[in-house]
N, C-alpha and C positions, 0 to 999 in steps of 0.2 A: 505495502500500501504508499505514495510516494507521499512521502512525507514533507510538512517543515519542523520549525525551530520558535516559536515566534519567546523571546526574554522582553516582559513586563514593565518596561516604567524604571530600568537599572541608571537612578539617575543623581545625582548628587546636595536636592535637597533631600529627597528621601531617606538617606543613609549619615548626616552630620548634624546638628544640631539640638534640640529640646524635643523632637518631635521624630528622630528618627525610625524608623524600620526596626528588629529584635536581631541582635546575630546579624549585619549585613554583613559581615566577613565570613561566617561560617556560609551563609549564604550565596554569597558571587561567585567561592571555592566552587562551589556542587552544578552555578549554573552555567561557570567553563566549563568543566567537567562533560554535561554537556556539549557545547557546544562545538568544544573537540575532539567529542563521541561524531557532531553529524557533519562540521567538515571535514573530515577523513571520513565519511561515505558522503561524498558527497549533496548534502541535507541540507536547503537553503537554508539559511538564520535570520529570521528578523530582527534584529532591537528595533521597538515602540518606544518612540518617545514621546512625554506627555510635554504639552502647552497651554498657559493660562496668561494673565496680564501680571502676572506678584513674582513669588519665588522662580515657578519655572515659567520665566518670559521667555521665550523664544531665542538661544543662541548666549542664556546666561548664563550665570557660571549651577547657579543650582538644576538647568536645564543638563548640560552636559550629562557622560553618561561619565559614571564612577572613576576612580583609578580603579584600579587593580580586577574589577570588568575586562577581557579579554573580546579583541575585535578581531576582523579580516577584511580587508576589501575586496572581497569577495562578497557578504551579507551587507542585507537592506537594510537601509534601515531608513521610517517611519516616520511620519510626525504626526501624533493625533492631538485632537483638546478636548475630547468626551473621555466619561471611562472604557469603555467599549473603546474593543481598536480595530473594532468593525468600522465603528459608524463615522462616519461624514469620510474616509479610509479608503488608499487604493488598493487595502488586505484583502478585500473579495477578488475586484478585478489579479491581483499581481497570483495571488493558486490558483487563480482558474484558467494562466495561462499557464504556469509551469503544473497542469494538473496534479495538484498535490486532494490531496481525498483526507492529511489525517493532519491533526497538530500536539504536539511536544511544547504543556507551555509554565514558566515558570517567572517569575519577579518578582515588584513592588508594585501599590500594595495588594495585600487579597482582601477583603472583603470590599474596595473598589475596585478597580483597574483589571485584573485577575478576574476575578464571577464576574462581571461585568465581558469580558469577553469569554469566557469561556462557556456559559450561557448561551452567547453567540452565533457560538461558531457548534455549537450542538442546535442553538436553532435553526442552521444552514446545514445541519444536518455531517459539520466533521466532528469528528470520532473520533475526541481530545484524550491523551495521555495528559497531565497531569502530575508533573516531579513533586512528589509532597511533601517534603523537604528544603523544597525548593521555588518554593515564595516566605513573601515575611509580610510579615507588615506593624504598627505599634500599636500598642493596648493607647482601647479609648472613656480609661474613668467608668471606665464600665466593668472591661474584660480581657485580663492581661491576652497578647498576642498569640503570647502560646492555642489558651483557648480561642478568640480567636482562628486562627488557623487552620487550631483541629474543627474547628464548625465548618470551617468550610469544603474541608477534603472532605469531610464526612456527611454535607448537606451533595455537593457538587457531584460526586458519585452514587448517591442514588437517587438522582436527575432521570427516571424511565421514559417522559411522552415526549419526547425528541423521536425515540424511531433508532436512535446513537448515545453515546452511555460514557462517559472521564471513569476513565483508567484510574487508580492513581499508585505513585512508584517510585519507588526510589532512588534520588538520580543517578547513582553505583548502576542502578539492575535495568535502564535504560539503552538501547542499546537501537545505532541507526541504519546499523548490516542486516 
């Protein structure tokens, strides 16, 4: 099944400061493992960058991909303004052009951009493998980051109404060959 790796919003503004996501270094290491494997198998790597009119304004320090995230010249860079990477972007046409029918998803922030993109992918008919240890978020004052991540892993893996499913898998167990 032709696959693409989506790396969502691994940006400086989400990895630094008082509202930084939990365990960014560990998550980035897991994402780098995935991207290395994907590139070795000639699987497209799509790096999604969120932008807004504030801390993540296009071109700002906060908008930049975080130092330590490995990228390659062949990676596709995709800008987005909403939480769903498909919303008003070229993502779906890029996937169709490459005949992609399966997505591996990782990145930041679990309950916003990762969750929205996974749900939209399912609604569009793409089975998703969610790297359950390669996405993260920050606590929200009600729940700790680990609780939010666990909740979304469970919820997304239980969605069945779309005809395709989300499979949870640790990054080290995901292969692209």
